[in-house]
KEVOLUM-539903 format. One record per residue: residue number from 1; x negated, y, z of N, C-alpha, C, O in turn; chain. Coordinates in nm, 4 decimals, padded with zeros to 6 digits. Layout:
BEGIN
> nr, neast, nnorth, nup, caeast, canorth, caup, ceast, cnorth, cup, oeast, onorth, oup, kette
> NUM, X, Y, Z, X, Y, Z, X, Y, Z, X, Y, Z, A
...
# end
This chain:
BEGIN
> nr, neast, nnorth, nup, caeast, canorth, caup, ceast, cnorth, cup, oeast, onorth, oup, kette
> 1, -01.9113, 02.5669, -00.9746, -01.9336, 02.6126, -00.8390, -01.8292, 02.7181, -00.8012, -01.7753, 02.7154, -00.6906, A
> 2, -01.8013, 02.8097, -00.8921, -01.7128, 02.9215, -00.8588, -01.5736, 02.9086, -00.9193, -01.4991, 03.0065, -00.9244, A
> 3, -01.5373, 02.7874, -00.9659, -01.4049, 02.7706, -01.0248, -01.2947, 02.7948, -00.9219, -01.1871, 02.8438, -00.9562, A
> 4, -01.3215, 02.7603, -00.7955, -01.2299, 02.7920, -00.6856, -01.3115, 02.8738, -00.5850, -01.3856, 02.8168, -00.5050, A
> 5, -01.2984, 03.0069, -00.5882, -01.3835, 03.0934, -00.5053, -01.3845, 03.0577, -00.3563, -01.4873, 03.0721, -00.2901, A
> 6, -01.2714, 03.0117, -00.3034, -01.2668, 02.9785, -00.1601, -01.3565, 02.8605, -00.1241, -01.3968, 02.8458, -00.0087, A
> 7, -01.3876, 02.7773, -00.2216, -01.4699, 02.6587, -00.1958, -01.6179, 02.6797, -00.2282, -01.6993, 02.5905, -00.2045, A
> 8, -01.6531, 02.7956, -00.2816, -01.7909, 02.8198, -00.3262, -01.8912, 02.8030, -00.2130, -01.9959, 02.7414, -00.2329, A
> 9, -01.8618, 02.8563, -00.0945, -01.9557, 02.8464, 00.0168, -01.9746, 02.7011, 00.0600, -02.0869, 02.6584, 00.0868, A
> 10, -01.8659, 02.6256, 00.0669, -01.8742, 02.4844, 00.1036, -01.9564, 02.4067, -00.0002, -02.0388, 02.3226, 00.0359, A
> 11, -01.9335, 02.4352, -00.1292, -02.0077, 02.3670, -00.2353, -02.1560, 02.4019, -00.2296, -02.2413, 02.3152, -00.2479, A
> 12, -02.1865, 02.5292, -00.2041, -02.3257, 02.5726, -00.1956, -02.3962, 02.4986, -00.0822, -02.5088, 02.4517, -00.0992, A
> 13, -02.3304, 02.4880, 00.0336, -02.3901, 02.4177, 00.1478, -02.4106, 02.2694, 00.1164, -02.5125, 02.2114, 00.1536, A
> 14, -02.3151, 02.2092, 00.0489, -02.3292, 02.0680, 00.0105, -02.4458, 02.0504, -00.0860, -02.5212, 01.9536, -00.0752, A
> 15, -02.4613, 02.1433, -00.1804, -02.5740, 02.1370, -00.2749, -02.7068, 02.1501, -00.2022, -02.8019, 02.0787, -00.2337, A
> 16, -02.7142, 02.2402, -00.1056, -02.8384, 02.2595, -00.0295, -02.8720, 02.1324, 00.0482, -02.9878, 02.0909, 00.0519, A
> 17, -02.7716, 02.0707, 00.1103, -02.7958, 01.9443, 00.1826, -02.8474, 01.8363, 00.0877, -02.9394, 01.7618, 00.1216, A
> 18, -02.7881, 01.8285, -00.0307, -02.8314, 01.7285, -00.1295, -02.9750, 01.7534, -00.1730, -03.0546, 01.6599, -00.1817, A
> 19, -03.0084, 01.8796, -00.2004, -03.1452, 01.9127, -00.2422, -03.2455, 01.8802, -00.1324, -03.3539, 01.8293, -00.1613, A
> 20, -03.2115, 01.9085, -00.0073, -03.3018, 01.8769, 00.1037, -03.3230, 01.7262, 00.1153, -03.4349, 01.6805, 00.1386, A
> 21, -03.2165, 01.6501, 00.0991, -03.2273, 01.5039, 00.1069, -03.3133, 01.4498, -00.0074, -03.3959, 01.3609, 00.0135, A
> 22, -03.2939, 01.5034, -00.1285, -03.3771, 01.4599, -00.2416, -03.5227, 01.4956, -00.2178, -03.6116, 01.4166, -00.2496, A
> 23, -03.5489, 01.6141, -00.1621, -03.6867, 01.6547, -00.1339, -03.7519, 01.5569, -00.0367, -03.8675, 01.5189, -00.0556, A
> 24, -03.6792, 01.5158, 00.0669, -03.7329, 01.4178, 00.1623, -03.7621, 01.2844, 00.0949, -03.8664, 01.2239, 00.1196, A
> 25, -03.6712, 01.2386, 00.0103, -03.6921, 01.1127, -00.0619, -03.8155, 01.1202, -00.1507, -03.8966, 01.0276, -00.1536, A
> 26, -03.8292, 01.2307, -00.2232, -03.9404, 01.2440, -00.3176, -04.0749, 01.2541, -00.2463, -04.1757, 01.2086, -00.3003, A
> 27, -04.0792, 01.3120, -00.1276, -04.2050, 01.3242, -00.0533, -04.2619, 01.1882, -00.0153, -04.3836, 01.1721, -00.0058, A
> 28, -04.1749, 01.0906, 00.0066, -04.2237, 00.9585, 00.0471, -04.2745, 00.8773, -00.0713, -04.3425, 00.7765, -00.0520, A
> 29, -04.2426, 00.9195, -00.1933, -04.2870, 00.8482, -00.3127, -04.2108, 00.7185, -00.3338, -04.1310, 00.6772, -00.2496, A
> 30, -04.2363, 00.6552, -00.4467, -04.1753, 00.5260, -00.4819, -04.0231, 00.5269, -00.4759, -03.9618, 00.4300, -00.4311, A
> 31, -03.9627, 00.6354, -00.5206, -03.8167, 00.6457, -00.5216, -03.7682, 00.6744, -00.6629, -03.8354, 00.7410, -00.7416, A
> 32, -03.6512, 00.6230, -00.6923, -03.5850, 00.6504, -00.8188, -03.4629, 00.7358, -00.7867, -03.3761, 00.6946, -00.7098, A
> 33, -03.4565, 00.8543, -00.8456, -03.3450, 00.9457, -00.8226, -03.2839, 00.9778, -00.9580, -03.3538, 01.0221, -01.0491, A
> 34, -03.1553, 00.9559, -00.9712, -03.0850, 00.9871, -01.0959, -02.9944, 01.1062, -01.0706, -02.9204, 01.1090, -00.9723, A
> 35, -03.0004, 01.2049, -01.1596, -02.9093, 01.3193, -01.1487, -02.8290, 01.3307, -01.2778, -02.8724, 01.2858, -01.3839, A
> 36, -02.7121, 01.3910, -01.2668, -02.6289, 01.4204, -01.3837, -02.6452, 01.5696, -01.4113, -02.5736, 01.6512, -01.3533, A
> 37, -02.7391, 01.6063, -01.4998, -02.7675, 01.7485, -01.5205, -02.6564, 01.8262, -01.5901, -02.6699, 01.9464, -01.6129, A
> 38, -02.5481, 01.7597, -01.6236, -02.4323, 01.8321, -01.6771, -02.3217, 01.8354, -01.5724, -02.2101, 01.8789, -01.6005, A
> 39, -02.3529, 01.7897, -01.4525, -02.2554, 01.7922, -01.3447, -02.1437, 01.6910, -01.3609, -02.0361, 01.7080, -01.3036, A
> 40, -02.1677, 01.5863, -01.4378, -02.0642, 01.4852, -01.4580, -01.9457, 01.5369, -01.5377, -01.8325, 01.4930, -01.5176, A
> 41, -01.9718, 01.6300, -01.6280, -01.8643, 01.6948, -01.7031, -01.8472, 01.6391, -01.8438, -01.7851, 01.7040, -01.9280, A
> 42, -01.9007, 01.5211, -01.8711, -01.8841, 01.4608, -02.0036, -01.7365, 01.4331, -02.0294, -01.6686, 01.3723, -01.9467, A
> 43, -01.6884, 01.4772, -02.1423, -01.5501, 01.4528, -02.1833, -01.5498, 01.4297, -02.3338, -01.6416, 01.4735, -02.4030, A
> 44, -01.4475, 01.3614, -02.3855, -01.4427, 01.3409, -02.5305, -01.4161, 01.4724, -02.6030, -01.3517, 01.5629, -02.5500, A
> 45, -01.4673, 01.4803, -02.7253, -01.4394, 01.5961, -02.8096, -01.2884, 01.5998, -02.8330, -01.2310, 01.4988, -02.8736, A
> 46, -01.2226, 01.7132, -02.8085, -01.0764, 01.7172, -02.8223, -01.0275, 01.6925, -02.9648, -00.9134, 01.6504, -02.9837, A
> 47, -01.1109, 01.7177, -03.0648, -01.0703, 01.6991, -03.2042, -01.0980, 01.5568, -03.2516, -01.0100, 01.4913, -03.3072, A
> 48, -01.2216, 01.5087, -03.2292, -01.2617, 01.3783, -03.2829, -01.2403, 01.2626, -03.1858, -01.2314, 01.1472, -03.2275, A
> 49, -01.2322, 01.2933, -03.0563, -01.2217, 01.1877, -02.9557, -01.3549, 01.1217, -02.9251, -01.3610, 01.0306, -02.8426, A
> 50, -01.4631, 01.1667, -02.9910, -01.5976, 01.1108, -02.9705, -01.6541, 01.1567, -02.8364, -01.6354, 01.2707, -02.7940, A
> 51, -01.7237, 01.0641, -02.7717, -01.7914, 01.0967, -02.6462, -01.9369, 01.1294, -02.6748, -02.0020, 01.0618, -02.7544, A
> 52, -01.9867, 01.2313, -02.6110, -02.1273, 01.2690, -02.6181, -02.1655, 01.3294, -02.4841, -02.0793, 01.3811, -02.4130, A
> 53, -02.2927, 01.3238, -02.4486, -02.3334, 01.3876, -02.3235, -02.3019, 01.5372, -02.3276, -02.3236, 01.6035, -02.4290, A
> 54, -02.2509, 01.5886, -02.2174, -02.2256, 01.7327, -02.2074, -02.3602, 01.8040, -02.1995, -02.4574, 01.7469, -02.1501, A
> 55, -02.3669, 01.9273, -02.2473, -02.4937, 02.0016, -02.2384, -02.5453, 02.0058, -02.0945, -02.4677, 02.0162, -01.9995, A
> 56, -02.6765, 01.9977, -02.0806, -02.7383, 01.9984, -01.9489, -02.7454, 02.1399, -01.8943, -02.7625, 02.2362, -01.9691, A
> 57, -02.7320, 02.1509, -01.7638, -02.7478, 02.2778, -01.6938, -02.8966, 02.2956, -01.6649, -02.9552, 02.2179, -01.5894, A
> 58, -02.9576, 02.3977, -01.7248, -03.1024, 02.4152, -01.7095, -03.1417, 02.4414, -01.5643, -03.2537, 02.4089, -01.5250, A
> 59, -03.0530, 02.4988, -01.4841, -03.0842, 02.5205, -01.3420, -03.0962, 02.3877, -01.2681, -03.1840, 02.3720, -01.1832, A
> 60, -03.0090, 02.2920, -01.2993, -03.0163, 02.1596, -01.2357, -03.1453, 02.0885, -01.2732, -03.2125, 02.0304, -01.1880, A
> 61, -03.1790, 02.0937, -01.4010, -03.3023, 02.0288, -01.4480, -03.4234, 02.0954, -01.3839, -03.5151, 02.0271, -01.3384, A
> 62, -03.4241, 02.2282, -01.3803, -03.5378, 02.3002, -01.3234, -03.5493, 02.2759, -01.1727, -03.6604, 02.2656, -01.1205, A
> 63, -03.4376, 02.2667, -01.1029, -03.4423, 02.2340, -00.9596, -03.5082, 02.0986, -00.9382, -03.5909, 02.0833, -00.8484, A
> 64, -03.4723, 02.0010, -01.0195, -03.5314, 01.8676, -01.0060, -03.6811, 01.8716, -01.0371, -03.7615, 01.8110, -00.9663, A
> 65, -03.7174, 01.9431, -01.1429, -03.8589, 01.9555, -01.1795, -03.9383, 02.0181, -01.0644, -04.0466, 01.9706, -01.0304, A
> 66, -03.8840, 02.1250, -01.0046, -03.9537, 02.1917, -00.8942, -03.9621, 02.1024, -00.7707, -04.0630, 02.1036, -00.7002, A
> 67, -03.8570, 02.0251, -00.7441, -03.8620, 01.9314, -00.6314, -03.9733, 01.8290, -00.6506, -04.0468, 01.7973, -00.5571, A
> 68, -03.9849, 01.7781, -00.7725, -04.0896, 01.6796, -00.8021, -04.2273, 01.7428, -00.7861, -04.3157, 01.6850, -00.7228, A
> 69, -04.2454, 01.8617, -00.8436, -04.3765, 01.9276, -00.8377, -04.4189, 01.9603, -00.6953, -04.5377, 01.9541, -00.6639, A
> 70, -04.3248, 01.9946, -00.6090, -04.3601, 02.0353, -00.4732, -04.3548, 01.9209, -00.3727, -04.3744, 01.9433, -00.2533, A
> 71, -04.3287, 01.7991, -00.4185, -04.3112, 01.6861, -00.3263, -04.4414, 01.6387, -00.2629, -04.4403, 01.5818, -00.1538, A
> 72, -04.5533, 01.6617, -00.3306, -04.6797, 01.6112, -00.2794, -04.7079, 01.4680, -00.3221, -04.8183, 01.4179, -00.3006, A
> 73, -04.6110, 01.4020, -00.3818, -04.6288, 01.2656, -00.4330, -04.6172, 01.2714, -00.5851, -04.5469, 01.3577, -00.6379, A
> 74, -04.6845, 01.1815, -00.6563, -04.6699, 01.1825, -00.8021, -04.5229, 01.1629, -00.8402, -04.4524, 01.0821, -00.7798, A
> 75, -04.4785, 01.2371, -00.9396, -04.3395, 01.2261, -00.9835, -04.3286, 01.2382, -01.1337, -04.4130, 01.3005, -01.1980, A
> 76, -04.2260, 01.1795, -01.1891, -04.2066, 01.1780, -01.3338, -04.0588, 01.1947, -01.3650, -03.9728, 01.1547, -01.2865, A
> 77, -04.0299, 01.2544, -01.4805, -03.8917, 01.2665, -01.5262, -03.8768, 01.1896, -01.6565, -03.9440, 01.2182, -01.7556, A
> 78, -03.7879, 01.0920, -01.6543, -03.7605, 01.0104, -01.7716, -03.6167, 01.0344, -01.8163, -03.5247, 01.0232, -01.7352, A
> 79, -03.5957, 01.0671, -01.9432, -03.4589, 01.0820, -01.9929, -03.3881, 00.9464, -01.9917, -03.4411, 00.8478, -02.0428, A
> 80, -03.2694, 00.9422, -01.9338, -03.1946, 00.8182, -01.9210, -03.0550, 00.8385, -01.9784, -02.9852, 00.9331, -01.9420, A
> 81, -03.0153, 00.7500, -02.0675, -02.8802, 00.7549, -02.1246, -02.8021, 00.6353, -02.0723, -02.8506, 00.5222, -02.0732, A
> 82, -02.6817, 00.6621, -02.0272, -02.5950, 00.5574, -01.9744, -02.4613, 00.5653, -02.0466, -02.3912, 00.6661, -02.0382, A
> 83, -02.4267, 00.4593, -02.1169, -02.2991, 00.4526, -02.1878, -02.2093, 00.3571, -02.1098, -02.2290, 00.2357, -02.1129, A
> 84, -02.1113, 00.4125, -02.0405, -02.0232, 00.3278, -01.9588, -01.8835, 00.3868, -01.9429, -01.8070, 00.3405, -01.8583, A
> 85, -01.8487, 00.4880, -02.0223, -01.7210, 00.5563, -02.0009, -01.6003, 00.4663, -02.0187, -01.4955, 00.4928, -01.9597, A
> 86, -01.6117, 00.3596, -02.0989, -01.4969, 00.2701, -02.1181, -01.4629, 00.1905, -01.9921, -01.3505, 00.1425, -01.9775, A
> 87, -01.5582, 00.1767, -01.9025, -01.5352, 00.1004, -01.7803, -01.4441, 00.1782, -01.6854, -01.3514, 00.1217, -01.6275, A
> 88, -01.4706, 00.3072, -01.6697, -01.3897, 00.3906, -01.5817, -01.3917, 00.5340, -01.6346, -01.4585, 00.6203, -01.5775, A
> 89, -01.3189, 00.5597, -01.7430, -01.3253, 00.6921, -01.8046, -01.2683, 00.8009, -01.7145, -01.1720, 00.7784, -01.6412, A
> 90, -01.3292, 00.9193, -01.7212, -01.2753, 01.0318, -01.6443, -01.1485, 01.0837, -01.7119, -01.1199, 01.0483, -01.8262, A
> 91, -01.0733, 01.1670, -01.6418, -00.9567, 01.2288, -01.7052, -01.0004, 01.3078, -01.8281, -01.1171, 01.3452, -01.8395, A
> 92, -00.9083, 01.3331, -01.9191, -00.9439, 01.4016, -02.0436, -00.9911, 01.5439, -02.0207, -01.0619, 01.5988, -02.1051, A
> 93, -00.9541, 01.6055, -01.9090, -01.0052, 01.7395, -01.8785, -01.0654, 01.7386, -01.7389, -01.0303, 01.6556, -01.6551, A
> 94, -01.1574, 01.8331, -01.7151, -01.2228, 01.8436, -01.5855, -01.1206, 01.8933, -01.4843, -01.0560, 01.9961, -01.5048, A
> 95, -01.1065, 01.8189, -01.3745, -01.0117, 01.8575, -01.2703, -01.0861, 01.9232, -01.1555, -01.2005, 01.8884, -01.1266, A
> 96, -01.0205, 02.0184, -01.0901, -01.0838, 02.0937, -00.9829, -01.0806, 02.0202, -00.8498, -01.1649, 02.0446, -00.7635, A
> 97, -00.9852, 01.9315, -00.8325, -00.9689, 01.8654, -00.7042, -01.0431, 01.7323, -00.7003, -01.0577, 01.6637, -00.8015, A
> 98, -01.0892, 01.6982, -00.5811, -01.1534, 01.5688, -00.5595, -01.0443, 01.4624, -00.5600, -00.9314, 01.4885, -00.5185, A
> 99, -01.0774, 01.3446, -00.6060, -00.9823, 01.2351, -00.6033, -00.9068, 01.2173, -00.7335, -00.7941, 01.1679, -00.7348, A
> 100, -00.9701, 01.2582, -00.8440, -00.9031, 01.2408, -00.9731, -00.8771, 01.0925, -00.9978, -00.9578, 01.0074, -00.9601, A
> 101, -00.7650, 01.0624, -01.0609, -00.7237, 00.9242, -01.0859, -00.8115, 00.8619, -01.1944, -00.8354, 00.9228, -01.2988, A
> 102, -00.8587, 00.7414, -01.1689, -00.9402, 00.6675, -01.2655, -00.8801, 00.5300, -01.2885, -00.8284, 00.4679, -01.1956, A
> 103, -00.8868, 00.4828, -01.4113, -00.8389, 00.3497, -01.4459, -00.9606, 00.2658, -01.4835, -01.0409, 00.3055, -01.5680, A
> 104, -00.9733, 00.1510, -01.4208, -01.0899, 00.0653, -01.4404, -01.0574, -00.0449, -01.5405, -00.9498, -00.1045, -01.5360, A
> 105, -01.1520, -00.0711, -01.6311, -01.1347, -00.1786, -01.7280, -01.2676, -00.2511, -01.7482, -01.3703, -00.2096, -01.6943, A
> 106, -01.2654, -00.3576, -01.8247, -01.3839, -00.4374, -01.8532, -01.4362, -00.3985, -01.9908, -01.3608, -00.3967, -02.0881, A
> 107, -01.5650, -00.3676, -01.9989, -01.6233, -00.3291, -02.1274, -01.7749, -00.3376, -02.1176, -01.8313, -00.3366, -02.0082, A
> 108, -01.8397, -00.3460, -02.2322, -01.9853, -00.3443, -02.2366, -02.0392, -00.2085, -02.1939, -01.9715, -00.1065, -02.2066, A
> 109, -02.1603, -00.2087, -02.1440, -02.2269, -00.0851, -02.1032, -02.3685, -00.0874, -02.1583, -02.4215, -00.1938, -02.1903, A
> 110, -02.4289, 00.0285, -02.1694, -02.5655, 00.0368, -02.2185, -02.6467, 00.1341, -02.1355, -02.5948, 00.2355, -02.0889, A
> 111, -02.7736, 00.1033, -02.1172, -02.8659, 00.1878, -02.0426, -02.9944, 00.1966, -02.1229, -03.0482, 00.0948, -02.1663, A
> 112, -03.0432, 00.3169, -02.1425, -03.1662, 00.3360, -02.2184, -03.2525, 00.4397, -02.1472, -03.2042, 00.5464, -02.1092, A
> 113, -03.3801, 00.4076, -02.1297, -03.4747, 00.4996, -02.0669, -03.5838, 00.5302, -02.1685, -03.6466, 00.4392, -02.2226, A
> 114, -03.6057, 00.6586, -02.1938, -03.7062, 00.7018, -02.2914, -03.8377, 00.7336, -02.2206, -03.8424, 00.7414, -02.0978, A
> 115, -03.9435, 00.7517, -02.2977, -04.0701, 00.7922, -02.2367, -04.0558, 00.9253, -02.1628, -03.9678, 01.0062, -02.1922, A
> 116, -04.1436, 00.9445, -02.0679, -04.1434, 01.0663, -01.9867, -04.1534, 01.1912, -02.0744, -04.2240, 01.1933, -02.1752, A
> 117, -04.0817, 01.2936, -02.0334, -04.0955, 01.4254, -02.0953, -04.1709, 01.5095, -01.9931, -04.1177, 01.5424, -01.8871, A
> 118, -04.2948, 01.5438, -02.0257, -04.3787, 01.6180, -01.9316, -04.3287, 01.7611, -01.9180, -04.2837, 01.8229, -02.0144, A
> 119, -04.3378, 01.8117, -01.7961, -04.2898, 01.9471, -01.7666, -04.4049, 02.0462, -01.7714, -04.4371, 02.1090, -01.6705, A
> 120, -04.4660, 02.0604, -01.8860, -04.5745, 02.1566, -01.9021, -04.5164, 02.2932, -01.9346, -04.5419, 02.3499, -02.0409, A
> 121, -04.4381, 02.3446, -01.8412, -04.3684, 02.4705, -01.8654, -04.4286, 02.5818, -01.7821, -04.4771, 02.5612, -01.6709, A
> 122, -04.4238, 02.6996, -01.8397, -04.4571, 02.8176, -01.7622, -04.3351, 02.8481, -01.6769, -04.2360, 02.7752, -01.6820, A
> 123, -04.3411, 02.9535, -01.5995, -04.2297, 02.9851, -01.5105, -04.1204, 03.0656, -01.5800, -04.0238, 03.1064, -01.5154, A
> 124, -04.1335, 03.0885, -01.7077, -04.0362, 03.1725, -01.7781, -03.9042, 03.1004, -01.7994, -03.8989, 02.9775, -01.8041, A
> 125, -03.7988, 03.1777, -01.8120, -03.6643, 03.1248, -01.8384, -03.6613, 03.0496, -01.9706, -03.5936, 02.9475, -01.9829, A
> 126, -03.7345, 03.0999, -02.0695, -03.7375, 03.0352, -02.2011, -03.7966, 02.8946, -02.1919, -03.7441, 02.8010, -02.2522, A
> 127, -03.9064, 02.8795, -02.1161, -03.9699, 02.7479, -02.1011, -03.8750, 02.6510, -02.0308, -03.8696, 02.5330, -02.0657, A
> 128, -03.8008, 02.7000, -01.9325, -03.7036, 02.6166, -01.8610, -03.5976, 02.5648, -01.9580, -03.5601, 02.4477, -01.9533, A
> 129, -03.5503, 02.6518, -02.0448, -03.4480, 02.6130, -02.1419, -03.5026, 02.5159, -02.2464, -03.4334, 02.4221, -02.2859, A
> 130, -03.6269, 02.5380, -02.2915, -03.6885, 02.4495, -02.3906, -03.7053, 02.3088, -02.3313, -03.6775, 02.2094, -02.3984, A
> 131, -03.7502, 02.3008, -02.2071, -03.7672, 02.1718, -02.1399, -03.6325, 02.1000, -02.1262, -03.6219, 01.9803, -02.1530, A
> 132, -03.5312, 02.1739, -02.0847, -03.3970, 02.1164, -02.0704, -03.3462, 02.0647, -02.2039, -03.2883, 01.9562, -02.2104, A
> 133, -03.3672, 02.1410, -02.3106, -03.3218, 02.0978, -02.4435, -03.3969, 01.9735, -02.4907, -03.3385, 01.8876, -02.5568, A
> 134, -03.5266, 01.9629, -02.4573, -03.6037, 01.8432, -02.4946, -03.5467, 01.7193, -02.4247, -03.5336, 01.6136, -02.4863, A
> 135, -03.5131, 01.7326, -02.2969, -03.4521, 01.6211, -02.2243, -03.3155, 01.5866, -02.2830, -03.2841, 01.4693, -02.3030, A
> 136, -03.2347, 01.6883, -02.3106, -03.1002, 01.6666, -02.3654, -03.1073, 01.5984, -02.5019, -03.0293, 01.5076, -02.5308, A
> 137, -03.2012, 01.6425, -02.5853, -03.2168, 01.5833, -02.7188, -03.2512, 01.4347, -02.7068, -03.1954, 01.3516, -02.7784, A
> 138, -03.3424, 01.4020, -02.6169, -03.3815, 01.2623, -02.5979, -03.2630, 01.1785, -02.5498, -03.2388, 01.0694, -02.6015, A
> 139, -03.1896, 01.2292, -02.4514, -03.0747, 01.1553, -02.3987, -02.9686, 01.1375, -02.5067, -02.9108, 01.0295, -02.5192, A
> 140, -02.9425, 01.2419, -02.5847, -02.8416, 01.2341, -02.6903, -02.8806, 01.1320, -02.7968, -02.7959, 01.0560, -02.8437, A
> 141, -03.0089, 01.1297, -02.8354, -03.0554, 01.0312, -02.9338, -03.0367, 00.8888, -02.8806, -02.9892, 00.8009, -02.9526, A
> 142, -03.0739, 00.8669, -02.7554, -03.0567, 00.7344, -02.6950, -02.9090, 00.6973, -02.6878, -02.8709, 00.5837, -02.7160, A
> 143, -02.8270, 00.7937, -02.6498, -02.6830, 00.7708, -02.6353, -02.6210, 00.7292, -02.7684, -02.5380, 00.6385, -02.7734, A
> 144, -02.6617, 00.7958, -02.8756, -02.6080, 00.7615, -03.0078, -02.6480, 00.6202, -03.0497, -02.5689, 00.5493, -03.1118, A
> 145, -02.7693, 00.5795, -03.0163, -02.8129, 00.4423, -03.0462, -02.7301, 00.3430, -02.9643, -02.6895, 00.2388, -03.0155, A
> 146, -02.7053, 00.3752, -02.8376, -02.6227, 00.2875, -02.7542, -02.4804, 00.2776, -02.8087, -02.4213, 00.1696, -02.8075, A
> 147, -02.4245, 00.3893, -02.8567, -02.2899, 00.3856, -02.9159, -02.2873, 00.2930, -03.0370, -02.1932, 00.2154, -03.0540, A
> 148, -02.3902, 00.3009, -03.1214, -02.3969, 00.2123, -03.2381, -02.4091, 00.0668, -03.1954, -02.3472, -00.0215, -03.2547, A
> 149, -02.4887, 00.0423, -03.0927, -02.5091, -00.0946, -03.0456, -02.3815, -00.1538, -02.9875, -02.3489, -00.2695, -03.0140, A
> 150, -02.3094, -00.0753, -02.9087, -02.1929, -00.1284, -02.8376, -02.0641, -00.1069, -02.9162, -01.9940, -00.2031, -02.9476, A
> 151, -02.0328, 00.0167, -02.9480, -01.9065, 00.0449, -03.0168, -01.9134, 00.0111, -03.1655, -01.8137, -00.0293, -03.2255, A
> 152, -02.0308, 00.0277, -03.2240, -02.0489, -00.0087, -03.3642, -02.0805, -00.1561, -03.3818, -02.0962, -00.2047, -03.4938, A
> 153, -02.0897, -00.2273, -03.2692, -02.1140, -00.3724, -03.2669, -02.2409, -00.4141, -03.3418, -02.2477, -00.5229, -03.3989, A
> 154, -02.3422, -00.3249, -03.3405, -02.4687, -00.3573, -03.4063, -02.5657, -00.4288, -03.3131, -02.6637, -00.4875, -03.3591, A
> 155, -02.5398, -00.4245, -03.1840, -02.6293, -00.4890, -03.0886, -02.7708, -00.4351, -03.0993, -02.7915, -00.3151, -03.1171, A
> 156, -02.8675, -00.5243, -03.0882, -03.0080, -00.4832, -03.0930, -03.0474, -00.4249, -03.2281, -03.1476, -00.3541, -03.2382, A
> 157, -02.9694, -00.4541, -03.3322, -02.9969, -00.4005, -03.4664, -02.9791, -00.2487, -03.4720, -03.0217, -00.1857, -03.5689, A
> 158, -02.9177, -00.1895, -03.3710, -02.9007, -00.0437, -03.3670, -03.0317, 00.0273, -03.3340, -03.0402, 00.1496, -03.3449, A
> 159, -03.1328, -00.0478, -03.2942, -03.2631, 00.0120, -03.2625, -03.3125, 00.0970, -03.3785, -03.2842, 00.0683, -03.4948, A
> 160, -03.3860, 00.2009, -03.3454, -03.4460, 00.2881, -03.4463, -03.5976, 00.2844, -03.4291, -03.6495, 00.2161, -03.3408, A
> 161, -03.6672, 00.3582, -03.5142, -03.8136, 00.3634, -03.5027, -03.8559, 00.4186, -03.3665, -03.9590, 00.3781, -03.3129, A
> 162, -03.7776, 00.5101, -03.3104, -03.8134, 00.5720, -03.1828, -03.7471, 00.5112, -03.0608, -03.7899, 00.5365, -02.9482, A
> 163, -03.6427, 00.4308, -03.0814, -03.5681, 00.3745, -02.9686, -03.5473, 00.2254, -02.9929, -03.4704, 00.1856, -03.0804, A
> 164, -03.6166, 00.1440, -02.9146, -03.6078, -00.0014, -02.9293, -03.5216, -00.0585, -02.8177, -03.5595, -00.0543, -02.7006, A
> 165, -03.4067, -00.1112, -02.8541, -03.3188, -00.1742, -02.7561, -03.3644, -00.3170, -02.7309, -03.4187, -00.3827, -02.8197, A
> 166, -03.3419, -00.3640, -02.6097, -03.3753, -00.5026, -02.5763, -03.2801, -00.5512, -02.4681, -03.2123, -00.4726, -02.4021, A
> 167, -03.2772, -00.6803, -02.4520, -03.2036, -00.7434, -02.3432, -03.3035, -00.8332, -02.2723, -03.3177, -00.9501, -02.3082, A
> 168, -03.3729, -00.7806, -02.1725, -03.4813, -00.8554, -02.1095, -03.4381, -00.9868, -02.0462, -03.5222, -01.0735, -02.0227, A
> 169, -03.3103, -01.0038, -02.0182, -03.2637, -01.1284, -01.9573, -03.2472, -01.2397, -02.0595, -03.2271, -01.3550, -02.0213, A
> 170, -03.2552, -01.2081, -02.1904, -03.2437, -01.3112, -02.2951, -03.3799, -01.3662, -02.3305, -03.3907, -01.4537, -02.4164, A
# end
């Protein structure tokens, strides 16, 4: 948000507009909203070249939790892992300007949705962080299974006791 101080006010206003729009969507119910709680900052490890989900921003997760709780409609948060970086990988470093160059290619992708993580949190900062870490842990576990399935070429055999992969169209 504050990487370019002159743009902070514009970014804040854009975030507020987005939050208001999500609140309206959630009030009507029967909506699926996906957020990137790390701000889309996933990048490969500079040493190993391995891709992993970037740590989640607890403020983003908590904002979503509060939007759901105050919507008036039943809402749920499900950890979702999406492995698709080979299709259109981001630049190796986070760029400040919009319009970063992307190269598109053909590759397998994986999507995994875990059981709901209930937000039985108190209002404390510690509870917010614990909830965020529980979501991050679930997404990371799913992501690693997807990497084994796709990049390790294990397919459905990459399933674990806690994560069962399937291809419902087969």
